[in-house]
MARBA-3410 file (N, C-alpha, C, O; in Angstrom, 1 decimal):
174
-29.7,-1.4,225.2,-28.9,-1.7,226.2,-29.3,-1.5,227.5,-30.2,-0.6,227.6 ~ -28.8,-2.4,228.8,-28.4,-2.1,230.3,-27.0,-1.9,230.4,-26.2,-2.0,229.5 ~ -26.8,-1.6,231.6,-25.5,-1.4,232.3,-26.1,-2.1,233.6,-26.1,-1.3,234.5 ~ -26.6,-3.5,233.8,-26.6,-4.3,234.8,-25.5,-4.9,235.3,-25.6,-5.7,236.3 ~ -24.7,-4.7,234.7,-22.8,-5.5,235.1,-21.9,-4.4,235.1,-22.2,-3.4,234.5
-20.7,-4.6,235.9,-19.6,-3.7,236.2,-19.0,-3.7,234.8,-19.2,-4.7,234.1 ~ -18.2,-2.4,234.2,-17.5,-2.3,232.9,-16.7,-3.3,232.9,-16.6,-4.0,231.9 ~ -15.9,-3.4,234.3,-14.6,-3.9,234.5,-13.8,-3.4,234.1,-14.1,-2.9,233.0 ~ -12.1,-3.0,234.9,-11.2,-2.6,235.2,-11.1,-1.5,233.8,-11.2,-2.1,232.8 ~ -10.8,0.1,233.6,-10.7,0.5,232.7,-9.5,1.8,233.2,-9.3,2.0,234.4
-9.0,2.4,232.4,-7.8,3.3,232.5,-8.0,4.4,233.6,-7.1,4.9,234.3 ~ -9.2,4.7,233.7,-10.0,6.0,234.4,-9.9,5.4,235.8,-9.2,5.8,236.7 ~ -10.9,4.0,235.8,-10.6,3.1,237.5,-9.3,3.1,237.9,-9.0,3.1,239.1 ~ -8.4,3.0,236.6,-6.8,2.8,237.3,-6.1,3.8,237.9,-5.3,3.5,238.8 ~ -6.4,5.4,237.4,-6.2,6.5,237.7,-4.9,6.6,236.7,-3.9,7.3,237.0
-5.0,6.1,235.8,-4.0,6.3,235.0,-3.7,7.3,234.0,-2.6,7.5,233.4 ~ -5.3,8.2,233.9,-5.5,9.0,233.0,-5.4,10.4,233.3,-4.7,11.3,233.0 ~ -6.6,10.3,234.1,-7.0,11.5,234.7,-5.7,12.2,235.7,-4.9,11.5,236.4 ~ -5.5,13.5,235.6,-4.6,13.8,236.8,-3.1,13.4,236.6,-2.5,13.3,237.6 ~ -2.7,13.2,235.7,-1.8,12.5,235.2,-0.9,13.0,234.2,-1.3,13.1,233.0
0.4,13.3,234.5,0.8,14.0,233.1,1.0,13.4,232.1,1.6,12.3,232.2 ~ 0.3,13.9,230.4,1.0,12.7,229.6,1.3,14.0,228.6,0.6,15.0,228.3 ~ 2.9,13.7,228.0,3.9,14.6,227.2,2.5,14.5,226.2,1.6,13.7,226.3 ~ 2.6,15.5,225.1,1.4,15.9,223.9,2.5,16.5,223.4,3.3,17.2,223.9 ~ 2.4,15.9,221.6,3.9,16.4,220.7,3.9,18.0,220.6,5.0,18.6,220.6
2.9,18.6,220.6,2.5,19.7,220.5,2.6,20.7,221.9,2.7,21.9,221.9 ~ 2.5,19.9,222.8,2.8,20.7,224.0,3.6,21.7,224.5,3.3,22.6,225.3 ~ 4.8,21.3,223.8,5.5,22.4,224.4,5.8,23.6,223.3,6.4,24.6,223.7 ~ 5.4,23.6,222.0,5.1,24.4,221.1,3.8,25.2,221.9,4.0,26.4,222.3 ~ 3.0,24.8,222.1,1.7,25.7,222.4,2.3,26.6,224.0,2.4,27.8,224.2
2.5,25.7,224.7,2.9,26.6,226.1,4.3,27.5,226.1,4.7,28.1,227.1 ~ 5.2,27.5,224.6,6.0,28.4,224.4,5.2,29.4,223.8,5.8,30.5,223.7 ~ 4.0,29.4,223.3,3.7,30.5,222.0,4.2,30.2,220.4,4.0,31.0,219.5 ~ 5.1,28.7,220.2,5.6,28.9,219.0,4.7,28.1,218.4,5.1,27.7,217.3 ~ 3.5,27.7,218.7,2.9,26.3,217.9,2.4,27.6,216.9,2.4,28.7,217.3
1.9,26.9,215.3,1.3,27.2,214.4,0.3,27.2,214.1,0.1,26.0,213.9 ~ -1.0,28.1,213.9,-2.4,27.3,214.0,-2.7,27.8,212.4,-2.0,28.4,211.6 ~ -4.0,27.1,212.4,-4.0,26.9,210.8,-4.7,28.5,210.3,-4.9,28.7,209.1 ~ -4.9,29.3,211.1,-5.2,31.0,210.4,-3.6,31.4,210.3,-3.5,32.4,209.6 ~ -2.9,31.1,210.5,-1.5,31.3,210.6,-0.5,31.1,209.1,0.4,31.8,208.7
-1.2,29.9,208.5,-0.6,29.2,207.4,-0.9,30.2,206.1,-1.9,30.0,205.6 ~ -0.1,31.4,205.6,-0.4,32.4,204.9,-0.3,31.9,203.7,-1.0,32.5,202.9 ~ 0.3,30.9,203.2,0.6,30.4,202.3,-0.7,30.0,201.6,-0.9,30.4,200.5 ~ -1.5,29.2,202.2,-2.6,28.3,201.8,-3.8,29.4,202.1,-5.0,28.9,202.0 ~ -3.7,30.8,202.4,-4.8,31.7,202.1,-4.2,33.1,202.5,-4.4,33.8,203.5
-3.3,33.4,200.9,-2.6,34.7,201.3,-3.4,35.8,201.5,-4.6,35.5,201.4 ~ -3.2,36.9,201.9,-4.1,37.7,202.2,-5.2,37.8,202.8,-6.2,38.4,202.3 ~ -5.1,37.2,203.9,-6.4,36.6,204.7,-6.8,37.9,205.4,-6.0,38.7,205.8 ~ -7.8,37.9,205.5,-8.4,39.3,206.5,-9.0,38.8,208.2,-9.7,37.8,208.3 ~ -8.8,39.3,208.8,-8.4,39.1,210.4,-10.5,40.2,211.0,-10.8,41.3,210.7
-11.2,39.4,211.6,-12.5,40.0,212.1,-12.3,40.3,213.5,-11.5,39.6,214.1 ~ -13.2,41.4,214.2,-12.9,41.2,215.4,-14.3,41.8,215.8,-14.8,42.9,215.6 ~ -14.7,41.0,216.4,-16.6,41.6,217.0,-16.8,42.4,217.8,-16.2,42.2,218.9 ~ -17.5,43.6,217.7,-17.7,44.8,218.9,-19.2,43.8,219.7,-20.1,43.2,219.1 ~ -19.0,43.9,221.1,-20.3,43.7,221.7,-20.7,45.1,222.2,-20.1,46.1,222.3
-22.3,44.6,222.6,-23.1,45.8,223.3,-22.3,45.9,224.5,-21.7,45.0,225.1 ~ -22.4,47.7,225.1,-22.1,47.6,226.4,-23.1,47.6,227.2,-22.9,47.6,228.4 ~ -24.5,47.4,226.7,-25.4,47.5,227.4,-26.3,46.3,227.1,-26.5,45.9,226.0 ~ -27.1,45.8,228.4,-28.0,44.6,228.3,-29.2,44.6,227.2,-29.2,43.8,226.3 ~ -30.2,45.7,227.4,-31.3,46.0,227.1,-31.6,47.8,226.1,-31.2,48.8,226.6
-32.0,47.6,225.3,-31.6,49.4,224.6,-32.0,49.3,223.2,-32.6,48.3,222.7 ~ -31.5,50.6,222.6,-31.2,50.4,221.4,-30.2,51.1,221.2,-30.1,52.1,222.0 ~ -29.2,51.0,220.2,-28.2,52.1,219.4,-28.5,52.9,218.8,-28.9,52.6,217.6 ~ -28.3,54.4,219.6,-28.5,55.5,219.3,-28.2,56.2,218.1,-28.8,57.1,217.5 ~ -27.0,55.7,218.0,-25.8,56.2,216.9,-24.3,55.3,217.1,-23.8,54.8,218.2
-23.9,55.3,216.0,-23.0,54.5,215.6,-21.6,55.1,215.0,-21.3,54.9,213.8 ~ -20.7,55.7,215.8,-19.5,56.6,214.7,-18.3,55.7,214.3,-17.3,55.5,215.0 ~ -18.7,55.1,212.6,-17.3,54.1,212.8,-16.0,54.8,212.1,-15.0,54.2,211.9 ~ -16.4,56.2,211.6,-15.3,57.4,210.9,-13.8,56.9,211.5,-12.9,56.4,210.8 ~ -13.6,57.1,212.7,-12.1,56.8,213.1,-11.9,55.3,213.1,-10.8,54.9,213.6
-12.6,54.5,212.8,-12.5,53.1,213.1,-12.2,52.5,211.6,-11.4,51.6,211.3 ~ -13.0,53.1,210.5,-12.7,53.2,208.9,-11.6,53.7,209.0,-10.9,53.0,208.2 ~ -10.9,54.5,209.4,-9.8,55.1,208.7,-8.3,54.8,209.5,-7.2,55.2,209.5 ~ -9.0,53.8,210.1,-7.8,53.2,211.4,-6.8,52.4,210.4,-7.4,51.9,209.5 ~ -5.3,52.3,210.7,-4.5,51.4,209.9,-4.5,50.1,209.6,-4.0,49.4,210.5
-5.0,49.6,208.6,-5.4,48.0,208.0,-6.7,47.7,207.8,-7.1,46.7,207.2 ~ -7.8,48.9,208.6,-9.1,48.6,208.5,-10.0,48.3,206.8,-10.1,48.9,205.7 ~ -10.4,47.4,207.0,-10.8,47.2,205.5,-12.2,47.2,205.3,-12.7,47.4,204.2 ~ -13.0,46.8,206.6,-14.0,47.4,206.2,-14.8,47.0,207.9,-14.1,46.7,208.9 ~ -16.5,47.2,207.7,-16.7,47.2,209.2,-18.3,46.7,208.5,-18.8,47.2,207.5
-18.7,45.6,209.2,-20.1,45.0,209.1,-21.1,45.4,210.2,-21.1,44.9,211.3 ~ -22.1,46.5,209.7,-23.0,46.3,210.9,-24.7,46.0,211.0,-24.8,45.1,210.2 ~ -25.8,46.2,211.6,-26.4,45.9,210.9,-27.2,46.5,209.6,-27.6,46.0,208.5 ~ -27.3,47.2,209.8,-27.1,49.0,208.8,-27.1,48.3,207.5,-28.0,48.2,206.7 ~ -25.3,47.6,207.4,-25.1,47.2,206.4,-25.0,45.5,205.6,-24.7,45.1,204.5
-25.5,45.0,206.5,-25.5,43.8,206.3,-26.2,43.2,205.8,-25.7,42.1,205.4 ~ -27.8,43.4,205.4,-28.8,43.0,204.9,-29.3,42.3,205.9,-29.0,42.2,207.1 ~ -30.1,41.7,205.3,-31.3,40.8,206.1,-30.5,39.8,206.9,-29.5,39.2,206.4 ~ -30.7,39.7,207.9,-30.2,38.6,208.7,-31.3,37.9,209.9,-31.7,38.7,210.8 ~ -31.8,36.3,209.8,-32.6,35.8,210.1,-32.0,35.1,211.8,-30.9,34.6,211.7
-32.5,35.1,212.8,-32.7,33.7,213.7,-33.3,32.7,213.4,-34.4,32.7,212.9 ~ -32.7,31.7,213.7,-32.6,30.4,213.4,-33.0,29.2,215.0,-32.5,29.1,216.1 ~ -33.9,28.6,214.4,-34.3,27.2,215.2,-34.4,28.1,216.6,-35.1,29.2,216.5 ~ -33.8,27.7,217.8,-34.5,28.1,219.1,-33.5,29.3,219.6,-33.6,29.6,220.8 ~ -32.5,30.1,218.5,-31.7,31.3,219.1,-33.1,32.1,218.5,-33.8,31.8,217.4
-33.3,33.1,219.6,-34.3,34.2,219.2,-33.6,35.4,219.4,-34.5,36.3,219.3 ~ -32.3,36.0,219.8,-31.4,36.8,219.4,-31.1,36.7,218.0,-31.0,35.6,217.3 ~ -30.7,38.6,217.2,-30.7,38.3,216.5,-28.8,38.3,216.5,-28.1,39.1,217.3 ~ -28.0,37.1,215.3,-26.6,37.4,215.3,-25.7,39.0,215.6,-24.7,39.2,216.2 ~ -26.7,40.0,214.7,-25.8,40.9,214.8,-27.3,42.0,215.0,-28.4,42.1,214.5
-26.5,42.7,216.1,-27.8,43.7,216.8,-27.9,44.9,216.3,-26.8,45.3,216.0 ~ -28.9,45.7,216.0,-29.1,47.0,215.5,-30.6,47.2,215.0,-31.3,46.4,214.4 ~ -31.0,48.3,215.4,-31.0,49.0,216.8,-31.0,48.6,217.8,-30.4,49.3,218.7 ~ -31.8,47.4,218.1,-32.5,47.3,219.0,-31.1,46.0,219.8,-30.3,45.3,219.1 ~ -31.2,46.1,221.4,-30.0,45.2,221.7,-30.9,44.6,222.9,-31.6,45.3,223.7
-30.8,43.3,222.8,-31.6,42.0,223.1,-30.5,41.2,224.5,-31.0,40.4,225.4 ~ -29.2,41.5,224.4,-28.7,41.4,225.4,-27.1,41.9,225.6,-26.2,42.2,224.8 ~ -27.1,41.8,226.9,-25.5,42.3,227.1,-24.1,41.6,226.4,-23.8,40.5,226.8 ~ -23.4,42.2,225.6,-22.4,42.1,224.7,-23.1,41.0,223.1,-22.6,40.1,222.3 ~ -23.8,41.3,223.2,-24.7,40.7,221.7,-23.7,41.5,220.7,-23.1,42.4,221.3
-23.4,41.4,219.6,-22.6,41.8,218.5,-23.3,42.8,217.7,-24.3,42.7,217.0 ~ -22.5,44.1,217.9,-23.1,44.9,217.2,-22.6,45.8,216.1,-23.1,46.9,215.6 ~ -21.3,45.1,215.6,-20.8,45.3,214.4,-19.1,44.0,214.4,-18.4,43.7,215.4 ~ -18.9,43.7,213.3,-17.6,43.4,212.9,-16.8,44.5,211.9,-17.3,45.1,211.0 ~ -15.6,44.3,212.5,-14.1,44.9,212.3,-13.6,44.2,211.2,-13.5,43.0,211.6
-13.4,44.3,210.2,-12.1,43.5,209.2,-11.1,44.1,208.9,-11.2,45.0,208.2 ~ -10.2,43.7,209.3,-9.0,44.3,208.8,-7.7,43.3,208.1,-7.8,42.1,207.9 ~ -6.7,43.8,208.0,-5.4,43.1,207.5,-5.1,42.4,208.6,-5.4,41.3,208.2 ~ -4.7,42.2,209.8,-4.0,42.0,211.1,-5.2,41.7,212.0,-6.3,42.4,211.9 ~ -5.1,40.6,213.0,-6.2,40.2,213.9,-5.8,42.0,215.1,-6.7,42.6,215.7
-4.4,42.3,215.1,-4.6,43.5,215.8,-5.0,44.8,215.3,-5.3,45.9,215.9 ~ -4.9,44.6,214.1,-5.3,46.1,213.5,-6.9,46.0,213.8,-7.4,47.1,214.2 ~ -7.7,44.9,213.6,-9.4,44.7,213.6,-9.4,44.9,215.4,-10.6,45.3,215.6 ~ -8.7,44.9,216.3,-8.9,44.8,217.0,-8.8,46.3,217.8,-9.6,46.6,218.7 ~ -7.6,47.4,217.3,-7.6,48.2,217.8,-8.6,49.1,217.1,-9.2,49.9,217.8
-9.0,49.1,215.7,-10.2,49.9,214.5,-11.4,49.7,215.7,-11.9,50.7,216.2 ~ -11.8,48.3,216.2,-12.9,48.4,216.9,-12.9,48.8,217.9,-14.0,49.2,218.3 ~ -11.7,49.2,218.9,-11.7,50.3,219.9,-12.3,51.7,219.6,-12.9,52.4,220.4 ~ -11.9,51.9,218.2,-12.7,53.5,217.8,-13.9,53.4,217.8,-14.6,54.4,217.9 ~ -14.1,52.6,217.6,-16.1,52.9,217.2,-16.6,53.5,218.6,-16.3,53.0,219.7
-17.5,54.7,218.2,-18.3,55.0,219.3,-19.8,55.0,219.3,-20.6,55.6,218.6 ~ -20.0,54.2,220.2,-21.7,54.0,220.5,-22.4,54.7,221.1,-22.0,54.4,222.2 ~ -23.4,55.5,221.2,-24.7,56.3,222.1,-25.6,54.9,222.0,-25.9,54.3,220.9 ~ -26.0,54.6,223.2,-26.9,53.8,223.8,-28.2,54.8,224.2,-28.0,55.9,224.7 ~ -29.9,54.1,223.9,-30.7,54.8,224.8,-31.2,53.4,225.8,-31.8,52.4,225.3
-30.8,53.3,226.9,-31.1,52.5,227.4,-32.5,51.4,227.8,-33.5,52.1,227.9 ~ -32.6,50.3,228.0,-33.9,49.9,227.9,-34.1,49.8,229.3,-33.4,50.2,230.2 ~ -35.7,48.8,229.6,-35.9,48.7,231.2,-35.7,47.0,230.7,-36.3,46.5,229.7 ~ -35.0,46.5,231.5,-34.7,45.3,231.6,-36.0,44.5,232.6,-36.9,45.0,233.4 ~ -35.7,43.2,232.0,-37.3,42.4,232.4,-36.2,41.1,233.6,-35.6,40.1,233.3
-36.4,41.6,234.6,-35.9,40.6,235.9,-36.8,39.8,236.6,-36.5,39.2,237.7 ~ -38.2,39.6,236.1,-39.0,38.6,237.0,-38.9,37.8,236.3,-39.3,38.2,235.2 ~ -38.4,36.5,236.4,-38.6,35.5,236.1,-40.3,34.7,235.6,-40.7,34.4,234.5 ~ -40.9,34.7,236.9,-42.0,34.6,237.2,-43.1,34.9,236.3,-43.9,34.1,235.8 ~ -42.9,36.2,236.0,-43.9,36.7,234.5,-43.1,36.5,233.4,-43.7,36.1,232.4
-41.5,36.7,233.2,-41.4,36.3,231.9,-41.7,34.7,231.5,-41.9,34.3,230.3 ~ -41.7,33.5,232.7,-42.5,32.4,232.1,-43.4,32.3,231.7,-43.5,31.3,231.0 ~ -44.5,33.1,231.8,-45.7,32.9,231.5,-46.6,32.4,230.4,-47.4,31.5,230.3 ~ -45.9,33.2,229.4,-46.1,32.7,227.9,-44.9,31.8,227.5,-44.8,31.7,226.3 ~ -44.0,31.3,228.2,-43.4,30.2,227.6,-43.4,29.3,227.5,-43.6,28.7,228.5
-43.2,28.5,225.8,-43.1,27.0,225.5,-42.0,26.3,225.8,-40.8,26.6,225.8 ~ -42.8,25.0,226.1,-40.9,24.2,226.4,-40.7,23.9,224.4,-41.5,23.7,223.6 ~ -39.2,23.8,224.3,-38.7,23.8,223.4,-39.7,22.7,222.1,-40.5,22.0,222.8 ~ -39.8,22.5,220.9,-40.6,21.4,220.6,-39.1,20.9,219.7,-38.4,21.5,218.9 ~ -38.8,19.7,220.2,-37.3,19.3,219.8,-37.8,18.5,218.0,-39.0,18.5,217.7
-37.0,18.2,217.2,-37.1,17.8,215.8,-37.6,16.5,215.8,-37.2,15.8,216.7 ~ -38.4,16.0,215.0,-38.3,14.9,214.9,-37.5,13.6,214.7,-36.7,13.7,213.8 ~ -37.5,12.6,215.2,-36.6,11.9,215.5,-36.0,10.7,214.0,-36.5,9.6,213.7 ~ -35.0,11.5,213.3,-34.9,11.0,212.3,-33.4,10.1,212.1,-32.8,10.2,211.1 ~ -33.2,9.5,212.7,-32.6,7.8,212.9,-33.3,6.9,212.0,-34.5,6.8,211.8
-31.9,6.1,211.4,-32.4,5.6,210.3,-31.7,4.1,210.5,-30.5,4.1,210.6 ~ -32.5,3.0,210.5,-32.1,1.8,210.7,-32.7,1.1,211.9,-33.6,1.6,212.6 ~ -32.1,-0.5,212.1,-32.5,-1.1,213.4,-31.4,-0.5,214.1,-30.4,-0.4,213.4 ~ -31.2,-0.1,215.4,-30.2,0.3,216.4,-30.0,-1.4,216.9,-29.1,-2.1,216.4 ~ -30.7,-1.8,217.7,-30.9,-3.1,218.5,-30.1,-4.2,217.5,-28.9,-4.5,217.6
-30.8,-4.6,216.7,-30.0,-5.2,215.5,-28.6,-5.4,215.3,-27.9,-6.4,215.5 ~ -28.2,-3.8,214.6,-26.8,-3.8,214.7,-26.2,-3.7,215.6,-25.0,-4.1,215.5 ~ -26.7,-3.1,216.9,-25.9,-3.6,217.7,-25.3,-5.1,218.5,-24.3,-5.5,219.0 ~ -26.7,-5.6,218.2,-26.7,-7.2,218.6,-25.6,-7.6,218.0,-24.8,-8.2,218.7 ~ -25.2,-7.3,216.6,-23.9,-8.2,216.2,-22.8,-7.5,215.3,-22.1,-7.5,214.3
-23.2,-6.6,216.6,-21.5,-5.7,216.4,-20.4,-6.3,217.0,-20.7,-6.6,218.2 ~ -19.1,-6.7,216.6,-18.0,-7.6,217.1,-17.7,-6.9,218.5,-17.5,-7.5,219.6 ~ -17.7,-5.4,218.2,-17.7,-5.0,220.0,-18.8,-4.2,220.6,-19.3,-3.3,219.9 ~ -19.1,-4.4,221.7,-20.1,-4.1,222.5,-19.4,-2.9,223.6,-20.1,-2.3,224.5
END
């Protein structure tokens, strides 16, 4: 496909889309806080639990201790998932940091716990009751040194099926 001719006049060129008000059917509900979101459909999922992620307060180091007692006793708290009780969690692909840290902290605000409760507000409150002691580690701030052993990301092989050029040539709309 070549883009060697102008596309012609379109709604963006005519300044009829960007920067213009467009009434949306859900607009008034969302802007007034009355919109119902899927997680609020309690008939579809009665007694659904809510989670709140607790992020690390340091960027590099270790969790020395995590006191969950107050959070576990908080009203509505159903459970707390940490690296100690989550079982093995592997990294995948080019994501090199563990999704749930413990005891090693690899980046700021890395998830260290997930508090589950009867309501979102209860989960957030219980999360605020978790007390974490950290052993701060030394960060790496020299980009040139860090890039020394870096390798470019190896892309996955092309897995497209079919003949694009043939299909595009016979397409009714181009």
